[in-house]
VEXDREN-2710 file (C-alpha; in Angstrom, 1 decimal):
% VEXDREN-2710
k/r/px/py/pz
1/MET/58.4/-180.3/-30.6
2/THR/55.9/-179.0/-28.1
3/ILE/56.8/-178.9/-24.4
4/LEU/54.6/-177.2/-21.9
5/ARG/55.5/-176.4/-18.3
6/GLU/52.7/-175.6/-15.8
7/GLY/54.1/-175.5/-12.2
8/ARG/55.4/-178.9/-11.4
9/ARG/53.8/-180.5/-14.5
10/ILE/55.6/-180.9/-17.7
11/THR/54.1/-182.3/-20.9
12/ALA/55.6/-183.2/-24.2
13/SER/54.2/-184.5/-27.5
14/GLY/56.0/-187.2/-29.4
15/ALA/58.8/-189.6/-28.6
16/GLY/61.5/-187.2/-29.8
17/ALA/60.1/-184.4/-27.7
18/VAL/60.0/-186.6/-24.6
19/PHE/63.7/-187.5/-25.2
20/ASP/64.6/-183.9/-25.6
21/LEU/62.7/-183.0/-22.5
22/MET/64.5/-185.7/-20.5
23/LEU/67.9/-184.3/-21.7
24/ARG/66.9/-180.8/-20.7
25/LEU/65.9/-182.0/-17.2
26/ILE/69.2/-183.9/-16.8
27/GLU/71.1/-180.8/-17.9
28/GLU/69.2/-178.6/-15.4
29/ARG/69.8/-180.9/-12.5
30/LEU/73.2/-182.6/-13.3
31/GLY/74.9/-180.3/-15.8
32/ARG/75.8/-180.3/-19.5
33/ASP/78.5/-183.0/-19.3
34/CYS/76.1/-185.5/-17.7
35/MET/73.4/-184.6/-20.2
36/THR/75.9/-185.1/-23.1
37/GLU/76.9/-188.5/-21.8
38/VAL/73.3/-189.6/-21.5
39/ALA/72.5/-188.3/-25.0
40/CYS/75.4/-190.4/-26.3
41/TRP/74.1/-193.5/-24.5
42/PHE/70.5/-193.3/-25.8
43/GLN/70.5/-191.2/-29.0
44/HIS/69.4/-193.6/-31.7
45/PRO/67.1/-191.7/-34.0
46/PHE/67.2/-194.4/-36.7
47/VAL/68.8/-197.8/-37.3
48/ARG/72.1/-197.1/-38.9
49/ASP/74.1/-199.3/-41.4
50/ALA/77.3/-200.7/-40.0
51/ASP/79.4/-198.0/-41.8
52/ALA/77.2/-195.0/-40.7
53/SER/78.7/-192.8/-38.1
54/GLN/76.8/-191.9/-35.0
55/LYS/75.9/-188.3/-34.2
56/VAL/77.8/-187.4/-31.0
57/PRO/76.8/-184.4/-28.9
58/VAL/79.7/-182.1/-28.2
59/ALA/80.0/-180.8/-24.6
60/ARG/79.7/-177.0/-24.2
61/ALA/78.8/-176.7/-27.9
62/SER/75.3/-176.5/-29.3
63/GLY/74.8/-179.5/-31.5
64/THR/76.6/-182.6/-32.6
65/THR/79.9/-183.3/-34.2
66/ASP/78.4/-183.0/-37.7
67/ASN/77.9/-179.3/-37.0
68/LEU/81.6/-178.8/-36.4
69/PRO/84.1/-177.6/-39.0
70/THR/85.5/-180.3/-41.2
71/ALA/89.0/-180.2/-39.6
72/ILE/87.6/-180.5/-36.1
73/ARG/85.3/-183.4/-37.1
74/ALA/88.3/-185.2/-38.7
75/ALA/90.3/-184.6/-35.5
76/ILE/87.6/-186.1/-33.4
77/ARG/87.4/-189.1/-35.7
78/LEU/91.1/-189.6/-35.3
79/PHE/90.8/-189.4/-31.6
80/GLU/88.0/-192.0/-31.6
81/THR/90.0/-194.4/-33.7
82/HIS/93.2/-194.0/-31.8
83/VAL/92.1/-194.7/-28.2
84/GLU/94.4/-197.6/-27.6
85/ASP/97.4/-196.0/-29.4
86/PRO/97.1/-192.3/-28.6
87/LEU/98.2/-189.8/-31.1
88/ARG/100.2/-186.6/-30.4
89/ILE/98.2/-183.4/-30.7
90/PRO/100.7/-181.8/-33.2
91/ASP/100.4/-185.0/-35.4
92/VAL/96.6/-184.6/-35.3
93/ALA/96.8/-180.9/-36.2
94/ALA/99.1/-181.8/-39.2
95/ALA/96.8/-184.7/-40.3
96/VAL/93.8/-182.3/-40.5
97/GLY/95.9/-179.6/-42.3
98/LEU/96.2/-177.0/-39.6
99/SER/99.1/-175.5/-37.7
100/GLY/99.4/-176.6/-34.1
101/ARG/98.4/-173.2/-32.7
102/HIS/95.5/-172.6/-35.1
103/PHE/94.2/-176.2/-34.4
104/GLU/94.3/-175.5/-30.6
105/ARG/92.4/-172.2/-30.9
106/MET/89.8/-173.6/-33.3
107/PHE/89.2/-176.8/-31.4
108/LYS/88.8/-174.9/-28.1
109/ARG/86.4/-172.4/-29.7
110/GLU/84.3/-175.2/-31.2
111/THR/84.2/-177.6/-28.3
112/GLY/85.0/-175.6/-25.2
113/GLN/88.0/-177.8/-24.5
114/SER/91.6/-178.0/-25.6
115/PRO/92.2/-181.0/-28.0
116/LEU/94.4/-182.7/-25.4
117/ARG/91.7/-182.3/-22.7
118/TYR/89.0/-183.6/-25.1
119/TYR/91.1/-186.6/-26.1
120/HIS/92.0/-187.4/-22.6
121/HIS/88.4/-187.2/-21.5
122/LEU/87.3/-189.4/-24.4
123/ARG/89.9/-192.1/-23.5
124/LEU/88.7/-192.0/-19.8
125/MET/85.1/-192.3/-20.9
126/LYS/86.0/-195.4/-22.8
127/ALA/87.8/-196.7/-19.7
128/ARG/84.7/-196.0/-17.6
129/GLN/82.5/-198.0/-19.9
130/ARG/84.9/-200.9/-19.5
131/VAL/85.1/-200.5/-15.7
132/LEU/81.3/-200.5/-15.5
133/TYR/80.4/-203.1/-18.1
134/SER/83.3/-205.6/-18.2
135/GLY/85.2/-207.8/-15.8
136/ASP/88.5/-206.8/-17.3
137/SER/91.3/-206.0/-14.9
138/LEU/92.3/-202.3/-14.4
139/ARG/95.6/-203.1/-16.1
140/GLU/93.8/-204.4/-19.2
141/ILE/91.5/-201.4/-19.3
142/ALA/94.4/-199.0/-18.9
143/VAL/96.2/-200.6/-21.8
144/SER/93.1/-200.5/-23.9
145/VAL/92.8/-196.7/-23.5
146/GLY/96.5/-196.0/-24.1
147/TYR/98.1/-196.1/-20.7
148/LEU/101.3/-198.1/-20.2
149/THR/100.3/-199.0/-16.6
150/SER/97.1/-198.7/-14.5
151/SER/98.4/-196.2/-11.9
152/PRO/98.1/-193.0/-14.0
153/MET/94.8/-194.1/-15.5
154/ILE/93.4/-194.7/-12.0
155/ARG/94.7/-191.3/-10.8
156/HIS/93.2/-189.5/-13.9
157/TYR/89.9/-191.5/-13.6
158/THR/89.5/-190.5/-10.0
159/GLU/90.2/-186.8/-10.8
160/ILE/87.7/-186.8/-13.6
161/PHE/84.9/-188.9/-12.1
162/GLY/85.4/-188.2/-8.4
163/VAL/85.6/-191.9/-7.6
164/SER/88.3/-194.6/-8.2
165/PRO/87.6/-197.3/-10.8
166/ARG/87.6/-200.0/-8.1
167/ASP/85.1/-198.1/-5.9
168/GLU/82.9/-197.3/-8.9
169/ARG/82.9/-200.9/-10.0
170/ARG/82.2/-202.1/-6.5
171/LEU/79.3/-199.6/-6.1
172/THR/77.8/-200.6/-9.5
173/LYS/78.0/-204.3/-8.6
174/GLY/76.2/-203.5/-5.3
175/LEU/73.4/-201.7/-7.2
176/ARG/73.1/-204.6/-9.6
177/ALA/72.9/-207.1/-6.8
178/LEU/70.2/-205.1/-4.9
179/PRO/67.1/-206.4/-6.8
180/SER/68.1/-210.0/-6.2
181/GLN/68.8/-209.3/-2.6
182/VAL/65.4/-207.7/-2.2
183/GLU/63.7/-210.7/-3.9
184/ALA/65.6/-213.2/-1.7
185/ALA/64.5/-211.3/1.5
186/GLU/60.8/-211.6/0.5
END
């Protein structure tokens, strides 16, 4: 990958390099968490078979989940497959063959987050996708990511993303309506 910076001009050669450059610029301006989310949205280096797993960037770690120790990768897979019916962290530690304390330390060292925080954030990211891209009620979304009611999900969502799900949905719908409003005004 070749990237050259000369003043305000940045050049890159090759599609992969352009994508890497875009991610670096997003990270510089908006932070690593935002860059990781964008990488997850757009990173499709090849067409995968239905049973192939996607490489997922890990926030605050250099690389993707396939660079993590086997036990941590297995835990993340368990988290991803148990969004609607959340697992207890001690049960995940036991499932990957580690003591609770060792699992907590190892997971935090490898990902920069505690397992509980990582799992919680993963579930809220799934909720956010549904808030933005579905017409499902907040109660349906809450249940789909392991909450019994929508109130705690709404509170946690607002804490993590800085905006309530209702407001974010309303703002997104407003942005989607903007082009048609512009065309209608012409």
